[in-house]
Structure formats: structure tokens, C-alpha cells
N, C-alpha and C positions, 0 to 999 in steps of 0.2 A: 565531503560536505555536500557535493553534488547529488549524491544518491541518499539523502536522508529521506525517511519515509514520506514526509509531505511532498517533496519534489517528484518522488515516485508517482504519487497520486496524480499530481498535475500533469506531469509529462505523459503518462499513460492515457489519461482521460483526453487530453489534447489530441494525441495521436490516433487514438481509437475512435474519437469524434470525427476527426478530420478524414479517416478512411471509410467510415460508415454512416456518418450523418447526412442524409440527402437534404435535410432543411437547414439552410445556412444560418437562419435565425436561432434554431435549436442548438446549432453548434457553437454559436457565440455564448448562448446561456449555459451550455456545458463547460465552456472555458470559464465564465464568470463564476458559476457555482462551484466548480472545481477548485478555482483558485481561492474563493472565500472559505469553503467548507473543509477543503482538503489541504490547503497550503498555509494561507494567511492566519486563520484562527488558531489552528494547532501550534504554529510557530509562535504566535503572540502569547498563547496561553502557557507554552513551555518556557518562553523568556520570563513571563511573569512568575512562575513556579521557581525558576532559578534565582530571580531577584529576591524572593521571599525565602530563600534557602531551603525550599522544599524538594529541590532537585539539586544534587551537588555539583554534576558537571554536565557538559553538553551530550555526552554519551549515556547518561543515565546508568552507570556502571552498576549501581545498586539496585537490585531487581525490585525491591520493596517501593523504590521511588517512582516506578514505571506504571503503578496501578492508576494514579488520578489522570496522568496524561492519557492512558488508554481509555478510561472511562469518558473523558471529555471528547476524545477522538470517535469513539462509538456514537456518542450522542450527536455529534455533527454528521457522521455518516448516515444515521437513521434520517436526520431531517433532509440531507441531501437525497437520500432514496425516496423520501415522500415527494420531494419536488421534482426529481426526475420522473417518477411514476406518473405524477400528474401532467407532465409535459409530453409524455409518451416518446421519449427520446429512442433512438435505436437500440435494438436488443443487445448489441454487443457492448456498447457503452454501458448500458444499464447492468448487464450481468457483471461487467468489470467493476462498477461501484459496489454491487452487492458482494463481489469477491473480496474488495477491501474490508467491507463491514464484517464478513465472516472471519477474514484474517485477523482483525483487530479483536474480535471476540476470542478466537483462538489464542492470540497473544496473551490477552488478560487472563484467560483461564490457565494456560500452561505456566505463566509467570507466577502464578501462586505457589507452584512447587519447584519450578527450574527456570532458570534464565535462559532464554531463547533469543536469536538474533533477529530483531525487527528489520534491520538493514538487509539481511540475507533473504528473510521473508519477502520484503518489498521487491528486491530484484527478482527473486524467484517468481512473483506474481507477474512481473513483466514478462518473463520467459513462458510462463504457462499460458498466459492470456494471448500473446502473439503466437505462439506455436499453435494454439487452438485455431487461429484464424488463417495462418498460413506458415506451413513448415519451413518455407525458405528463410524465415527469420532465426531459426534456431542457432545457426552458427555465430551469429553476432551476439545473440543473446546469452549464449553459453559463455563467451568471453566476458560479458558483463558480469554474469553470476560469479565466475571464477576470480576476476579482478576484486570485486567486492568483498567476496568470501576472504581471499588473501588479505585484503586491507583490514578487516575486522580482526583476523588473527595476528597480523603485524602490529596492530595498535593495541594488542592484548586486551580487547574489549570482551573477547569470547574465546571458547574453546572450539576445537574442530568440530565436535558433535553439536554444539549449539548453532554453529554457522550451517553446518550440514542439515540439521533438522529444520532450521528456519527457511533455507533455499528449497528444500524438498517439500515442506508443508505449503509455502507459497505457490510453487509450481503446481501441486496437486490441487489446491483450493481453486485457483484461477482457470487452469486447463478444465477441470472438471465442471466447474460451474458455468463457464462460458459455453461448453458443449451441450450441458444439460438444459440451460435456460433458452438456448437457440435452437434445439431440436424438439422442443415441446409444441 
């Protein structure tokens, strides 16, 4: 439960902002908006859907039940992107937020045809993002990706290919996006 996708968004944004945001006021806003648009509102909406029986369990094991939460999450990420753009936050944090947006659009698209692991994608995004800024993070991140991947398999929420695809896609999206956006 620690590595649910909203926790990944909040934790990553907090750490990336801490590392690269020179303006401490902007850093506090990164925390605030990440908490609101990346953590609290997605969780509250998911709980609301569960209470309305639109989602059958906390893992949303039925892929068709994931569409509405993904659309809601994408909407929140777009709002957050606009806010962060107007604030002119550091490039790494902005690139990370855009990576989460691209990741959620990818999840929504893939989910129409096949169930992919959003948890594995989330920790893959952590790995890709922080590997892009400092390769020294890779060993610790590899352990996190392997542990979360194993947990998703152990809980029988996903197959190996769904976990592998999620982690790989997350790594590729964030690593590529952070390198592209910060080398322009």
C-alpha cells in the first residue's frame, strides 16, 4: 500500500523538488499541489468509486474498472501541469510531472486492450526519473522495482508480463522525458 501510484507521485515530486528547486516557496507549492492533485484527490475519488461499487476492490483487478480513475487522474495531472507551468518550477520537477501525465495516458490507452501494472509503472517511473538525474540512485531503485514487482505477483494482481511491461514503460517514459525536457 505504501507504493500506490498516488504515493509515488507525492514522494517523487517531494524529493525531486527538494533536490532541484532553488526557490523554497516554489518547493512548498510543489508539495502542496502534488499533495492535492497527485495524492489526496485521486485517493478520495477512488474511495468514492469503491463506495458506489464502481470499483470492486482496492487493487481494481478488473481492468474495465480502471478507466474512470485514469481519466480523473489525467484531468488532475493536466491541471497540475498548467499550475506548475505558470509557476515556472524547476525543469526536473516539471518534467517528472509531465512524465506522470504521459504515464497515465499510456495506462489508459493500454488498459483498453490489456491489463498493465500501474504499481510497477509508478516505481519504474521513480527509477527512470532518478536514474536520469544521478546514476548513483540505480541500485536502490532496482531493489524497489523488484520488490514491488514481486509483491504484485505474490498478490496475484498481475502476471509477470504485466509487471515487467509496467516497470519497463515507467522507466522509459520518465528517463526519456526528463532527459529530453532538460536538454532542450
